[in-house]
C-alpha positions in Angstrom: 83.6 -13.6 -121.4 87.3 -13.5 -119.8 90.4 -15.0 -122.3 92.5 -17.0 -119.8 95.2 -15.6 -117.9 98.7 -14.9 -119.6 101.7 -16.6 -118.4 103.8 -14.2 -116.3 106.4 -12.5 -118.1 110.3 -13.7 -117.4 112.1 -10.3 -115.5 115.0 -9.2 -117.9 116.9 -9.4 -114.5 116.8 -12.7 -112.5 120.0 -15.2 -111.4 119.6 -16.1 -115.2 120.0 -13.0 -116.9 122.8 -12.9 -119.6 122.7 -9.2 -119.0 123.4 -9.6 -115.1 126.3 -12.1 -116.2 128.0 -9.4 -118.7 127.8 -6.5 -116.6 129.9 -8.8 -114.0 132.0 -9.9 -116.3 132.6 -6.6 -117.6 133.3 -4.9 -114.5 136.0 -7.7 -113.7 137.6 -6.3 -116.6 137.8 -3.0 -115.6 138.5 -3.8 -112.1 141.2 -5.9 -113.1 142.9 -3.6 -116.0 144.9 -1.5 -113.7 147.2 -4.9 -112.8 149.0 -4.0 -115.9 150.5 -1.1 -114.4 152.0 -3.1 -111.9 154.4 -4.7 -114.1 156.6 -4.0 -117.6 154.1 -6.1 -119.8 151.1 -7.8 -119.8 150.9 -11.0 -120.8 148.1 -12.4 -118.8 145.2 -10.1 -121.3 144.3 -12.8 -123.5 144.1 -15.8 -120.3 142.2 -13.4 -118.5 139.5 -12.2 -121.0 139.5 -16.0 -121.6 138.5 -16.5 -118.1 136.3 -13.9 -117.5 134.1 -14.8 -120.4 134.4 -18.6 -119.6 132.8 -17.9 -116.1 129.8 -15.9 -117.1 129.5 -18.1 -120.2 129.7 -21.1 -118.5 127.2 -19.4 -115.5 124.2 -18.3 -117.8 124.1 -21.8 -119.4 123.7 -23.6 -116.6 121.4 -21.6 -114.9 119.3 -21.5 -118.1 119.4 -25.5 -117.5 117.3 -24.5 -114.3 120.1 -25.8 -112.1 120.9 -24.2 -108.2 123.9 -21.8 -107.5 125.8 -24.6 -106.0 126.1 -27.0 -109.6 126.2 -23.5 -111.4 129.3 -22.5 -109.2 130.9 -25.8 -109.6 130.7 -25.9 -112.9 132.2 -22.7 -113.4 135.1 -23.3 -111.4 135.6 -26.8 -113.4 135.7 -25.1 -116.7 138.5 -22.2 -115.0 140.5 -25.0 -114.0 140.6 -26.7 -117.5 140.7 -23.5 -119.1 143.9 -22.5 -116.6 145.4 -26.0 -117.5 145.0 -25.5 -121.4 146.4 -21.7 -121.1 149.3 -23.1 -118.9 149.9 -27.1 -119.4 152.6 -28.8 -118.4 155.3 -31.1 -120.1 152.9 -33.3 -122.4 149.4 -32.3 -121.9 146.8 -34.4 -122.1 144.3 -33.5 -125.1 146.0 -30.4 -125.2 145.6 -29.6 -121.5 142.3 -30.1 -121.5 142.7 -33.1 -118.8 145.1 -31.6 -116.1 147.8 -33.9 -114.7 149.8 -34.3 -111.6 152.8 -32.1 -114.1 150.3 -29.9 -114.9 150.4 -28.9 -111.4 154.1 -29.1 -110.8 154.2 -26.6 -113.8 152.1 -24.6 -111.8 153.7 -24.9 -108.6 157.0 -23.6 -110.4 155.2 -20.4 -112.3 154.0 -19.4 -108.9 157.7 -19.8 -107.7 158.7 -17.9 -110.3 156.0 -15.4 -110.1 156.8 -14.6 -106.5 160.6 -14.8 -106.9 159.8 -12.0 -109.7 157.5 -9.9 -107.7 159.5 -10.0 -104.6 163.0 -9.0 -106.2 161.7 -5.7 -108.5 159.7 -2.9 -107.1 156.9 -1.9 -109.6 156.8 -2.1 -112.2 158.1 -5.3 -112.3 159.1 -7.7 -115.2 156.2 -10.1 -116.4 157.5 -13.7 -116.9 155.3 -16.5 -117.6 154.7 -17.0 -113.2 153.4 -13.6 -113.3 150.9 -14.1 -116.1 149.8 -17.4 -114.3 149.4 -16.2 -111.2 147.6 -13.1 -112.4 144.8 -15.0 -114.8 144.2 -17.2 -112.0 143.7 -14.5 -109.3 141.4 -12.8 -111.9 139.7 -16.2 -113.0 139.0 -16.5 -109.1 138.0 -13.3 -108.6 135.4 -13.5 -111.7 133.6 -16.8 -110.1 133.1 -15.2 -106.9 132.0 -11.8 -108.4 129.4 -14.2 -111.2 128.6 -16.4 -107.6 127.4 -13.6 -105.3 126.5 -11.1 -107.9 124.5 -13.2 -110.5 123.6 -16.5 -108.6 123.2 -14.6 -105.7 121.4 -12.3 -107.0 123.8 -9.8 -104.2 125.3 -6.8 -106.2 126.1 -5.0 -103.7 127.7 -7.5 -101.9 130.2 -8.4 -104.6 132.0 -5.2 -104.0 134.3 -7.0 -101.9 135.9 -9.3 -104.7 135.5 -6.9 -107.2 136.9 -4.3 -106.1 140.5 -6.3 -104.7 142.2 -6.3 -108.1 142.0 -2.5 -108.4 142.8 -1.8 -104.5 146.0 -4.4 -105.4 146.7 -1.8 -107.8 146.5 1.6 -105.8 147.8 0.1 -103.0 151.4 -0.9 -105.6 151.4 1.4 -108.2 154.5 4.3 -108.2 152.3 7.2 -109.5 148.5 7.7 -108.7 146.2 6.2 -111.3 144.3 8.1 -113.8 140.5 8.9 -112.2 138.8 7.2 -115.2 140.6 4.1 -114.3 139.2 4.1 -110.8 135.8 5.8 -111.7 135.0 2.5 -114.7 134.4 -0.2 -112.2 132.3 1.7 -109.8 130.5 2.6 -113.0 129.6 -0.6 -114.2 129.1 -1.9 -110.8 126.2 0.9 -110.9 124.8 -0.9 -113.3 124.7 -4.3 -111.6 122.7 -2.7 -108.4 120.2 -1.1 -110.9 119.6 -4.4 -113.3 118.6 -6.1 -110.0 116.4 -3.7 -109.0 
C-alpha cells in the first residue's frame, strides 16, 4: 500500500526567502560603498548599515507572517522612517526619536539644506557634514527598500538593477578619478547571485 503523499517542500528561494533578502541587502551595501569617494569622510556608514539591515529583517519577518507585498513594503517604509528619526532626531525627541514629530521634520529640512549647500559649493571630494550623512543614509535606505520590494517581494531581481545601480552610477559620474574595477564588479556579482537565487 502506498503511503500518504509527502507535503511539498518549501523552496530555498521564494518571496520569504532570507537568502534573497540577504543578497539584496548585500548588493545595496556593495553598490553604495563607492559613495564615500565623493566626500572627505564617511559619517553615514553606521546609519546606512542600520537601514539596509532593517529593511531586510522587516521584509523577511512580515513575509514569513504570510502578508502580501503591499503590507511588506508599507511596514518597511515605516521602519525606515522611524530608524531615520532615531538616527537623526530633532530637538527634544519623543521616546528617543521613535516617534517622529514636527520638530523632527524641521530638523530634517535643515539637514537637507546643509547637504545641498555643502555639495553645491564643493567639488568632490566634498566635506561630509551631518546634512550629507542624513541625505546619504536616507538615499541608500530608499534604494534598499526599492530593491527589496522589486527583487524579493515581487521576485523580479532583473528589474531591481535599476534602483540597485543608482548609488554606484552616482559615484561613477562624480568621482574625480576612475573607480577601481573591484568596486564596479562586486555589485554586479552579487546581483548575479540574486538572479541565480531566483532560478
